[in-house]
N, C-alpha and C positions, 0 to 999 in steps of 0.2 A: 434447298430451303431446308434445316431439319422438320418432324415430325413434330410440330408442337401440341399433338394428343401427348405424347405419351412426357413430354415435358413435366419433370416433378420436382418439388425439394422435398430432400430429407430429414426427417426430426427426429432428435430421443431426446426423451426426457430425460431432465437431469433432477439432484436429487435435491433440490428445493420444488419440486413437480413446475417445474421450468419447459421448454419446451426448446430446446437448443436446434437452431440451423444447421445441418452439416455438409451442406452444398446443393450445388442444382444441377441435373444430368436427364439422362433419359433412363426409360427403364423398362425391361423385357422379362419374359419369362421365358425360359429354357431351361433343357439336363444341363445338369454340372457332373459330371463323372466324378467328382472327390465329393459332392456331398449326395451321393448314389439316390435323385429326387428333382424336379421338378422347382426350380429357385428363382427366385424373382434377383435381377441384378438390377443396379443402378452405376451407370458409367460418366463421369460430372463433363456437363458441357466443355468445359476452360480445356483439358490436356488428355483427355481418357481415361481418367485412375477408376478405380474401382469404390464407387459411396460407399454400396451393397452387396453383401453377398450374401442373399438370407433362402434356406431352404424354407418350399410353401409344407411344412409336417399337417398331418392331417389330422391332432391333436389341439393344436393352435386356432385360441377362437379369432379371426377377421370379424373388420367393422369397419361398415361403411356408413362416413359421414359423410353430412351437406352436400354430396353428388359426387365432390370431386378431393376426399379426402377418407383412406384408409390406415386405418388404427390395426394394430397387434401386438401382445407382449414376446417379443424372441424370447427374454429368462425373465427369473424372480427378479422387480422391481429396473427392470427394460425394457422402457415402449418406445416404439417407434411408429413412426407415421409418414407417408407420401398423402402431398400433398398439390393433385394432382392441375396442370393449365389450364386443360376442357375435360369436359363430365368424362366426353366419349372414352377418350385414353382410360380413366380410372373404368368405367361400364367392360370398358376389354380387359382390365387387370383382374378386376373384379369376378365376371365368367371365368379368367384362367383361375384364379383359389376357389372358388366353388366348383369347378370342373375335377380338379386334382381330391377336394374331397369328397365330392359328389353330394354336394347341395347344391338348394335350388338360388339359383342371381337375385331371384327377387327376394330374400331374407335382405336385412339388410345385419345378420351377425349368424358368421358360420356355426358357431358352437362355446358354452362358455367354457372355461375347465373345471370340473367338479370333480369329485372322487366315488370308488363306485359305489359306499352305501347310502352317499345322499342320487346314486344312478337306482338302485334297488330302492328305496325309501319311494321315490316318484313313483318307481311304475308299479309299484303297490298301492297307490295314492285310486281312486275313484275314478272312474272318465267325468263324472259331473261336476269334476275337484272346480271352486270360484277362480282356478288360476286359467280360465276360460273364459265359462263364461258371468260377466261381470253383473252384481244388481243391477234395477234399475236407476233413474241419475236422481232419486228422488229424496225430501229433505227425510223422511224415514226411515233411509237407508243407508245414512251418512256415515254413521258407526258402523255398521258392516263394512262397506265399505274401505276406512280409515283400520279396521282390524284386518281385513284379505291384505292391503299396501303393506303394513307394517309389519304381518308372517312371510311375508316375503321379501325381504333382506336378507336375509340368511341364506337363503340357495339361490346361483348364479343363472342357471335353464328358468325358474320361477320370475326370478324377474324379468326375462328378457320375457317370457307368455304374457305375463302381464303390463310388459309395454307395448304386446302384438295387440294389445284388446281396447288398452284405451287409444290407441293410434287409431281402431277404427273408429266408425259411426259417429266422430267429431263427439267423444266421448268428454274429454277436456274440455270444450267450449262449454260441455251443458253442466260439469259440475262448477265452474268459475262462476256461472251466470247466476246455479244455487248460493253462492256466495253473496250476491247482490243483494237477493232477496232475505236468507239469513240477514243480512248487516241492516237489512230495512225495520226488515221484524227485531233485533236485539237479538236474536236467539243465540245466545252464546255459547249455549251447546252447540248447539252444532258449526256454530264458527270455529270453536276449540278441534272439532271433529276437521274440518276442512284445513285446519292446520296442518295436522298429523297429514293427512293427505299429498297435500302440493309438496308439504316436505320431505316424506318418502317418495316421490314420483321425482320427486328431485335428483334421489339420490337412488335412480332404475340410471345413470347413468345414460340417458336413449338421447344422443343430436333431435331427434325427428320430433321428438316429444318438445323438448328446448324450443326447434325449429316451431311452433304452434303456441309455446308458454310465451314467451318472448316477444311474439307480433305487440305491435302498438294497438291492437286490436283488444287483449288480453293480458299487456306484465303490470298493469298497475292492479290488477284483480290480484294477479298472486303474488305481491309487495302486499295486495291490500289482507290476502290468507296468510299470510306468514307473520302480521302484525298480532293474530290474536295465539299468542303461547301458550299452553293451559298453567303453564307455570312462573306465569305474573298475573301480578294482581292489577291493574291497568295495561292497555294495548299500549305499545307504541308507537309512536306517530311515523313511521317511513314514508306513508305519500304525502303526509303536511310540506316535508323534507325537500323530497323529489320535485314537487309541485311548485311549491313555493320562497323557498329556503333558496334550493340547489338553484340557479338562475343558469340558464347556458348564454355566455357573454361569443358575440360574434365581434371579434375584432376588425371583421373584414365580413363582409354580406356571404352567404356561402348561398351561390343560387340553385347549385345541384339536391335534390330534395332528397335523393336517394344516398349522396354524401353523409347530408344533413341526422336523416333519420337510422343511418348507419352507427354513427358520434352518438343520439340521445341513448341507441339499443345497449352498446358498449357501458356507456357509464352506467345504466340500471342495472345491469346484469352483474359488474363490477361491483355495485354497493351491495347487493344484495349477498352472494361469496364473502364480501369483505365485512357487512357489516351487521346483515341479517339473520343467515344463517349463524350460529355457533360452532366454534372451531370442532372438525371433527375429531374424531378418536382414531387409536389407532386402527379398528377395524374399520371403521368407516373410510378412512384416506383417500381410499381407490375409487368411492363410489362419484366423487364429487371431479375425475381427470379429464373426464369430456366436457362440464363446464370450466375449464380452465381453458381444453383446447377450443372453447366454442369463444372468449373473453380472446386468446393470444391469435387465434385467425381472422377475427373482424378488429382488432386496429392493424394487423398487417394490410388487411383490403383498407382501411381508415387513408393511412400513410400512404397507400400506393395511387391512392382518389388525389389525396393533396397532389401530390408530385408531379400528379398527368396538367393538371392545374396549373398552366400556364403564368396567367393575369392573379392570381389572388395571393403567392407566394413572392412575387415584383413589386404588389400596392403594399401589403403590410410591410416590406424591406424601406419604403419611402415614407413610409409614418413612422416608421421610429428610425429612423433617422432625419427629420423633418426635424428641426427648430422651434418649428411652431407647435409641434406635437404638445398636448398637455398631460403634463404628468401622468393623473389619473388614465388617461390613455396611452402614454407608454410601459405602463405598469403593466396594461392588461396584455398590448404586446409582449410584455417579455415576459408574461406566462403561461402565454401561449404557446412559446417559442421551447420552454422547457416542457410543456407537456409534448409538444410537439417530436423532439430529442428522447424526449423519453419512448417514446411512441416508435421511432426509427430502429431503437436497439432488437424491436421483432421483426426486421429485415434480412436477407440470406445477405453476403458477407460482399457482392457486386451492387446491391442495390442500396445496401449502408454507404458503402464508396462512395458513389452517385449523389445522393443523399447530401454529402458531407460534404464533396465541393460545389453543389451547387450552392449551399449555403457560406461558403469562403466565397464562392466569386458572386454574390448578389450584396455580400459585406457585413458579414456577420461581426467578423472580429475587430474593427470599427467603431461599431454598434457598441458592442461588450466593452468598451472604454467611454462611452459614455454615461452607459448604464451604470456600471461599476464605482463609476463618480460618484452618482446619485445619494442622495439621505435619506429618501427611502430605505430600510434594509430590509423588509419581501420581497424588494428591486432588488438593491444588492446581492440575495442567496442565490433568486432565481439565475443570473447572469454568473454566479459563482458556476451554480450548475449547469448550465447549459456551453461554462469553458469547462467545465471538469469532462465532458463528452466530445468535446472539440480537443483536449492534451491527450483523451486514452484514444480515438479515433485516430488522431497520427500527430503526434509530438516537433514532427519535419514542416509541418503545414503551417502551427504556431511557431517555428525558430524563424523562417521565412519570413513570415510578417512582419514582426517586432526587430527583424534586422533592418528591413527597410523602413521601418519609423524614420531614424536618427537622421537621413535626408531630409523630412518635413515637418519633424514638431521639437520641441523642446522635452529634455528629456524627464523633467515630470511628469510629464502627460504619456510616455512611456506604455504599453499593455501592461507587461514585466513591474514596471514600477509601482503602475497603478494594481495589479497584484498583492506587489510586496507591502506596498503601504494600507491596502485595504486588510492582510493578515496582522501587521501593525496595529493598529488600531482598530482590531475587532472587541468590539462592546460587551460581551459575551463572556463571563465570569471562568466559565469551564474552555473560554477560547473553541468552542466547535469547528464554524468557520475556517479561523486560523489554522486546525489541525489537517483541513483538510485543504483548504491553500498552497497550505508547507506540502504535503504531497503532492500537490498538482508541479508544484517548483522545483522539485527534488527529480519528477522525470523528466521535465523539460532539463534539466542541467545535467540527464547523466548523459553519460557518454555510450552506454550500453546502444540506446537508441539511435546515435546517431554514427551508426556505423550502413549507412544504404550504399553500397555499390554507384550508384547514379550521381551520389553527389559527397563525395572524398570529402570533399575542403568542410564539410558542414561542421564538423567535431571543432576544427582552428577556428574558422570563422564566430563560429557564438559564442564560444567561451570567450575568446576575445573581445565581443560585444557585450558579453555580460559583467565581465570584470570592468570592463571602462566604464558603462553606465549602469550598471543593478547593484553592483557589489556593495558599492559605499551605501545605498540606500538600504538595504539589509542590515547594517552591523551599523547601524547608524543608534538605535535602542542599547546595544549592547558596549556602542564606545562613551556611548552618553551618561551610561551606569556605571559604569569604570572609571571615570575622569577624575573623580574625586572620592578614594579610598576611606579619606576622616569622616565624611558623611555615613557610610554606610555605617562605618565605627561607632561613630554616635546615636545612631539611631541600634545599632546592637547591643547598647548599652545602655539607652533605659532614654537619652536624651530627649529633648522638645526638639531639636533640629530637625527637620525634613527634607527631603533629595526626594519629591517628586519621581523621577527614577532610580532610584534605588534597590538594588537589587532580592531586598530584602520583602518587597512589596510585592504580594503573593500573585497576582495577576503578571506582576513584570516578569516574575519569576518562575513566570510556564511560559511564556513570551519569550524570555529568554536560553531557556530550554528549548526552545524548538528554537531558534534563531543555530545554537549550538549543533543541533542537531543536523543542521544543512551544511553547517560548516567541516564539521567532522565528517559527511560524507564525499563534500570536495577532498578535502586532507587524500582519503582513499582514491579519490576516479582519476580528479586534477592534476594533480601534481604541478608541473611549472607555475601555473596558472596562481593557485594558492598559494603556492611558496612564497614567489616575488612577494603576495598583497600579507600573507603572515611577517615577513621579515620587514617589507618597509610600515608596516601600520605597527610595527613591534605587537603583533597581537594575541601571540600566548602569553607576554608579559597584561597582559589587559583583561584576558581571558582567566588567568588564575588568580585575578583580586577576587572573582564570585568562589574561590576556594572558603572566602569566611562567611559568604551567606548561612543561615542559622536553618536556612530548606534545603537537606542534603541534598535530596535530588538533585539543586543544581548545582552543588558544589560537584557531586560525580558528574552531571552532564563534564562540565569546567577540567577535572582530572579525564574524562573519555578521550577530550578532544586532545589532550596533550599525551595522550598515552597514543591515538590513531599516531598522532605527528613521530613518537618516536619509534614506533609498526613499520615507521619506512624505513629505519635503517638508513638512512642517510645523512649526512657524514657533513652536508649543508644545515641541517637541522639539525645536527648535533652540537656543530659547534656556534649556531644561534643560542641556545640553550647553555650551553657553558660559561660563555662570556657573559651571558644577562645572568646567569645565577638563578636561569629560573624551574629549581626543583626545590628553593626554599619557602616558597608555601606550602607547597606539598609536604616538606617535610612537618613546618612548623602545623599541619595539619593529623600527622600521624601522630606528634609529642599533645598535641592538647587533646584528642579524642583516647588517650590513655590508654589502657587496657580493655577498655570494651572490646568486646568483638561484635561487628554489625559489618554492614557492607561496605558502608565509608572505608574501614581498614585493613579488610581483604580487598578492597579495587583498588590501594596507595601497594598493599603490599605485592599487588599481583606485578605494577607497573616493576617494581623493581625486580622481579623475581626472571619477568619478561628479558629488563637489564642482561641479569648476570645470565640467567641458557643462555641465551644470543649472544652474550658476551660483546656487547658494545664497547671498546677499549677506552675512547675518551671519555662515556660518560662513566663510567667503573670508578677510573682514575679522577674523575672530579668529585666525586660524590668521595671517594677514600678521604683524599686529598682534605675534602672541608666539611664534612655531612661526619665521618664515622663516632668520632667522641662524643655525638650525640644518640647515635643508631647504637652505641658498640652493646649498649645492655638492654637491647632488645633480644632477647633468650627464645618469646615463646614458639617462634620462627628463626630458620637458620642461613635465611637471607641475606640478614647484612652479613654474618660471618664467611657463608658462602663469593659476596660481593667480595669481599677484604682476601678471600683467599686469592681468586680470580685476580686481587691485584697484584698480592706478592708474587704469584706467580710470573707474571708478566715484568715482572721488576727483575724476578731473577734471570728470563728470558733476555732482557736487555742487559744485565747485568754478562751474562756468555757469550749474548754476540759483541761484546767491547771486547771482554777475553779472548776470543776468540778471533777475533780481529787482528791483537798484539801480537796471542800467540802465530800468524798464518802469515806476521810481515818478518820476525824471529825467527821463525823456521824456514825464508826464503832468501835471506840472510847464512844461516848458515849451508843450506844446499849452495850457496854461489862459494863459503867460506872452502868447502871439502872440493869443488868440484878445482879450484884453484889450487888447492894442498894436491889433489891427485895431479895436475900436471906438470907440477913440478921437478925437475931432476933430481933432486933430493929426495921425494915422499920414500920416506921409509914403508909404505904401507902402513902405518897405523889407524887408525882409526881416533880420530878426534871428538871430545867430549862435546857436547850438546851440553848446552846452558840452559837455565829457566827463564821465562821472557823479563822477568821483571829484574834479574839479572846484567841477562844482555843488553836488558835497555832501562837501569836505571829511573835517569830523567823522566825518560816519558811515561814510566811505569809510575811514578812518584808521584805529577800531574795527576791522570788521571784519580788515583786514589785519595790525592787532597780533595780536589773535584767532588771526588761523587761521598765522603765525609762532610763538606761543607756543605752540601742538598739533603742529605740527610737532618744532618743538624737545623739545617732550617726550616725542613716540613716537619720534626717537633714542636720547633717554638709557635709556626704556624696554627695545630692546633687548641682548639679554645682551652683557658682556663679555669678553672672551678675558682669562684669568690668564693668567704667569709659564708656566704647564706644561702652554697650550694649549685647558683644560677653559675654561667657559662659565658666567657666574655671572646667575642667576635671580632676581630680585623679584618680588614675586606677594602675593597679598591670598590670605587662604583662605577657598576657594568656600564654596558651601553646602553641599559635600559633607563637608568638612570644621566646617563650623561645626553639620552631625548625629551629629559625635563621627564620621565615618567615615575612615577612615585614605588617605591621599592614596598615591599610585604613587611610582616614580625623579622626577621633574621635575616641576615648578612651573611655570607658563609664567606672562609678565609681565603685569600688570592695576590698569589703575590702579585708586588705593586711591579714588577721585570719582569714576570714570567706570564705565561697565561698556556692552557693546553692545546698540543693538539693531538691535530686525526687520529692516532696511533696510543696517545694516551703519555706520551711523553715530554719534556718539557720544551718548550720554545720560545724564544728570545721574543722583546718585545720593543718592535721602535720605537714607541710610544707607549711609557707609561702613561697610568692613567692617574690622580692625586690619590693617597690612599687616607679616610676614615676611619675612627672609631665608632661603634655602635657596641651599649649595653642591651641583650635581652636575655629575659629571663626565661629560661625555661624547670618547665618541672623538677622538682628536685629525684623524684620519684620516678625513672621512667619506666612502659611499658616493659613486662617481660612475663 
């Protein structure tokens, strides 16, 4: 059995002045050759790895707090703490530290870091200084005591001496008794002095003083002293709030009196730190580090004591899931679990794991399904916070639960669908709750945290589940908002017709932007599942309808979705875009934007620049064949001319490849003839002159050139022609989307009724050409340049 005396938790203080748990292990003190001195070593109890290696420096100030805690600063802004399981182990290590530094183990602080000039000043001070001999605790001496406390705050060593003096002979309790006298006499001057005294004592940062001040007998007097801030015209009523307004509600009666007292104390001390004390200045920030530690370790103790009470949590869950429980009672239970989960963040990792596994076994996830569907906004918000703790702790645990649900429940009440619906129905104008839920959904569908070696099929199974049961729920607002583009146009033009789900409603536009952000994430991380869904639902066409929105941020979200699809450089996606003429709304938006140099303009140009740089041949051919006449006048960037150059290069390569094939065929025949002549008996040895391919095979070459000229002629005729008014006319074929009944956008590109672009950009014959329609679309006469 391991030595529990030396079992410790290692903590470090982060930039937010919060203690981070670095693990649990066993501490020892030994000489380390590399560090040239006696050092504290902590090895993890799980695998024996080294959690801490710290040399006991003669100049480091170590503090012993609450009998089981040793705190010190390793370097500037890097504080460490060892929390011992037993007092005996803490005393043993403390004696070793004091032995190395030559200090008396009876002290609770070895020394304070001070500079030489301060040390010299202290040596020059007379022995009769009030640093040691406190004035008598009397009303007439309160001003003198307040001046003394205020004067020592700038000197670490004098703060320590004053703290030692205050702890002797019950001085703090006598001071707090004077508060009651001053308040009874309405002695405002004395009350103002007591405020300065108590505030200064808190800044002494001494755990032993806190134990006295925050005891049940004294804490309300401490709060009372802090009400009488001299800078305020009228004192605050903090005690009234703590005793009358702030009610301690026991959702289930707590029978352990020690636990109840610890909860009360923690709440009140937290109130003092957060509400009563002013925000500390830069110079005062470290004065309250021990107060922060006091609260932190109290929370650890509370969670541990609740976990050890087997009957308590069982009873709480029984009432939470009982249909007969009143709404008010269930609200209190949910708020309790929210606070409980928040406190659990103070636990060390293995204890936190056990905590959440206990909640899962008791049925926290089925309970959340109930409370997240309640009408009470506060309950839903608290349930969302609990759900976020669970997802942060273990996304796999949540996924495992939801994948078992379809066997026993309807799709409408699946936990993830409940979360999605709450996101969609968030009534907050700023959609604060929806943003939080969107982040949780993204964590759940992120394949990066589905790679646990113990469950290699999790990714496949969960994504199949999500796209089967949940994706259609997520995309309902998007599909509803783009089902009838005409209504959205009517709204833009000031029509009185109202479409309640039109994207030009600001709150709906925000929601659609969140949904598009999730879908864009899916395109990047899910590949097969999202690709199938996009093509089956013709989703990109529906998304690009949002390019017409007057909210630029929503148009950019739609464009980002298309950019991510093209960024996959997947030829299936490319053929889908080409067949559906899906560049049309993007180019319309670019032309409508005119010469304005803004984010939308830059984002669209970057999309085409990417296609050019990556040389995506099928898309380049489609853009140049169908849209170049509308884009060629844009000269303020070279993107479109570059696309044209790429297109011409590819055409030249195709031509050379065809010519090369004919030349190879002719050359092969020449070589055969030469061999035949060389084998003839009458061969005179003369070289046979080789003819050019077009002379050798006039019929084949003539057919090829004729076909090429016909193709070039067709291409020229397919470009839009200017009308007398400066507009363009486009002739185009109905796309796959149109065939499915999907509304088109503002312009349709010209596509040959007998051909479609193949993946490499060359024409490929179509077995069943669609019907041809003619549409007039007006472009601005002055294109951007």
